[in-house]
C-alpha positions in Angstrom: -233.3 -89.6 -13.2 -232.2 -93.2 -12.9 -231.7 -94.5 -9.3 -229.9 -97.6 -8.3 -231.2 -99.4 -5.3 -228.7 -101.7 -3.6 -229.6 -104.8 -1.8 -226.3 -105.8 -0.3 -225.2 -108.5 2.3 -228.5 -110.3 2.5 -228.3 -112.7 5.4 -229.4 -116.4 5.3 -230.1 -118.5 8.4 -230.3 -122.4 8.2 -231.5 -124.0 11.4 -230.2 -127.5 11.8 -231.0 -130.4 14.0 -228.7 -129.1 16.7 -230.3 -125.8 16.6 -227.4 -124.0 15.0 -227.4 -122.1 11.7 -225.3 -120.3 9.3 -225.5 -116.8 7.8 -224.5 -116.4 4.1 -224.0 -113.3 2.0 -226.0 -112.6 -1.0 -226.0 -109.7 -3.5 -228.6 -108.2 -5.8 -229.4 -104.9 -7.5 -232.5 -103.2 -8.7 -233.2 -100.1 -10.7 -236.0 -97.6 -10.5 -237.0 -94.3 -12.2 -237.7 -91.0 -10.6 -238.7 -87.6 -12.2 -237.5 -85.1 -9.6 -234.2 -83.9 -11.3 -231.6 -84.9 -13.7 -228.5 -86.7 -12.6 -227.2 -90.0 -11.3 -227.8 -91.5 -7.9 -226.0 -94.7 -6.9 -225.4 -96.1 -3.5 -223.4 -98.8 -1.8 -223.7 -100.5 1.6 -221.1 -101.6 4.2 -222.3 -104.1 6.8 -220.5 -104.7 10.2 -221.1 -107.1 13.1 -220.4 -106.2 16.8 -217.9 -108.4 18.5 -216.7 -108.6 22.2 -214.2 -105.8 22.7 -211.7 -105.0 25.4 -212.8 -103.5 28.7 -216.4 -103.4 27.7 -215.7 -101.4 24.5 -217.6 -102.8 21.6 -215.4 -104.0 18.6 -216.7 -104.0 14.9 -215.6 -106.0 12.0 -216.8 -106.8 8.5 -219.9 -109.0 8.5 -218.6 -112.5 7.8 -219.7 -114.7 5.0 -220.9 -117.3 7.5 -221.9 -117.0 11.1 -223.0 -119.8 13.4 -226.1 -118.9 15.5 -228.5 -120.7 17.8 -232.0 -119.8 19.1 -232.0 -116.8 21.7 -228.9 -115.5 20.0 -228.9 -111.7 19.3 -226.8 -110.3 16.4 -226.0 -106.6 16.6 -224.9 -105.1 13.3 -224.5 -101.6 11.7 -225.0 -100.6 8.1 -223.3 -97.6 6.4 -224.5 -96.3 3.1 -222.1 -94.5 0.7 -223.1 -92.1 -2.1 -221.4 -93.6 -5.3 -223.0 -91.3 -7.7 -222.4 -87.7 -8.8 -225.4 -86.0 -7.1 -226.3 -85.0 -3.5 -228.9 -87.5 -2.2 -231.0 -88.7 0.7 -230.9 -92.3 1.6 -233.1 -94.7 3.6 -232.8 -98.3 4.7 -235.0 -101.1 5.7 -234.5 -104.8 6.8 -236.9 -107.3 5.4 -237.3 -110.9 6.4 -237.7 -113.6 3.6 -238.5 -117.0 4.9 -238.3 -120.5 3.2 -240.1 -122.9 5.6 -239.5 -126.7 5.8 -241.6 -128.8 3.6 -245.0 -129.4 5.1 -244.7 -126.6 7.7 -245.5 -123.6 5.5 -248.3 -122.5 7.9 -246.3 -123.1 11.1 -243.5 -120.5 10.8 -243.6 -116.8 11.1 -240.9 -114.4 10.1 -241.9 -112.2 13.0 -240.3 -114.7 15.3 -237.0 -113.1 14.3 -237.2 -109.7 16.0 -235.5 -106.7 14.1 -235.2 -103.5 16.1 -233.4 -100.2 15.9 -232.2 -98.5 19.1 -233.6 -95.0 19.7 -231.5 -91.8 19.6 -230.0 -92.5 16.2 -229.7 -90.0 13.4 -232.4 -91.8 11.4 -236.0 -91.3 11.2 -238.6 -94.1 10.7 -241.1 -93.3 7.8 -244.5 -94.7 6.9 -243.1 -97.3 4.6 -241.0 -98.9 7.4 -237.7 -97.5 6.2 -235.2 -95.7 8.3 -234.2 -92.4 6.7 -230.9 -90.8 7.3 -231.5 -87.2 8.4 -228.6 -85.6 6.4 -227.7 -85.1 2.8 -225.0 -87.4 1.4 -222.7 -85.6 -0.9 -220.9 -87.7 -3.8 -218.3 -89.9 -2.3 -219.5 -89.6 1.3 -220.8 -92.2 3.7 -223.4 -91.9 6.5 -221.4 -90.4 9.5 -223.7 -92.4 11.8 -224.5 -96.0 10.5 -227.9 -97.5 11.2 -227.6 -99.7 14.2 -229.7 -102.9 14.2 -230.5 -105.7 16.6 -231.6 -109.1 15.3 -232.9 -111.4 18.0 -233.8 -115.2 17.3 -236.6 -115.7 19.8 -236.1 -119.2 21.2 -239.5 -119.1 22.9 -241.1 -119.0 19.5 -238.7 -121.1 17.4 -239.4 -124.7 18.3 -239.0 -127.7 16.2 -241.2 -126.5 13.3 -238.2 -124.2 12.4 -235.7 -127.1 12.0 -234.6 -126.9 8.4 -236.1 -123.4 7.9 -234.1 -120.7 6.0 -234.4 -117.0 6.6 -233.0 -114.2 4.4 -232.8 -110.8 6.2 -232.4 -108.3 3.3 -230.8 -104.9 3.7 -232.8 -102.7 1.3 -231.4 -99.3 0.6 -232.8 -96.5 -1.6 -231.6 -93.1 -2.6 -233.3 -90.0 -4.1 -231.7 -86.7 -5.2 -231.8 -83.8 -2.7 -231.8 -81.1 -5.3 -235.1 -79.3 -5.3 -236.2 -81.9 -2.8 -235.1 -80.7 0.7 -237.0 -79.5 3.8 -236.8 -76.5 6.0 -235.8 -77.4 9.6 -236.5 -73.8 10.8 -240.1 -74.3 9.6 -240.5 -77.5 11.7 -240.0 -79.8 8.7 -238.1 -83.1 8.9 -236.6 -85.6 6.4 -240.1 -87.2 6.2 -240.9 -84.2 3.7 -238.4 -85.6 1.1 -240.4 -87.2 -1.8 -239.7 -89.4 -4.8 -238.8 -92.6 -3.2 -239.3 -95.8 -5.5 -242.2 -98.1 -4.6 -241.2 -101.4 -3.0 -242.6 -103.2 -6.1 -239.3 -102.0 -8.0 -237.2 -104.0 -5.7 -235.9 -107.3 -7.1 -235.2 -109.6 -4.2 -232.6 -112.4 -4.5 -233.7 -116.0 -4.7 -233.8 -117.9 -1.4 -230.4 -119.3 -0.4 -230.0 -122.8 -1.8 -229.3 -125.8 0.3 -225.7 -126.2 1.2 -223.8 -129.0 -0.7 -223.1 -132.1 1.4 -219.4 -132.7 2.3 -217.8 -135.6 0.6 -218.3 -138.9 2.4 -221.2 -137.5 4.5 
């Protein structure tokens, strides 16, 4: 069985002298093979950002191509996964930090200074590989009824001058595996963690780090 892994809407952060940065969208795909069953599994991702709503009710919109941020900002986003193939499948998702440090400061920055957390009580389960697995089967054409909610916090206490000019890519890495002959028995105390056949992370092809932005004419 061929499986397509979608790495969609990777997010790049460029910290400037004023402490502000920009998010930029990237796209990449990778392929992996699995021997569970025959059929095609293909998935796509939809990424949204939380904005201030009316009367305290959160509003959501498509994640922008660029987003100005500063240290101590927190970005709240949600990711939907859609089954684009012709077979029922399980899906899982993980966020991975990719950092390009400023020249000469390779040992002074730490990707963990950007905190990525997942609120509790979601219909997703953390596995031993660091992925969040959606607890339900996705039928062809369907999308996760509950998206994965993620908080990304840029810790100003940790991000001092050594981060000026650093670039971070936060990658959404999604994987899918067929559910046929690969399910679990809730009545027997089993969970989605029983599902097997996920590709190894070595099959993931990550995008190149975000290039430096072109200077504006006359600058």
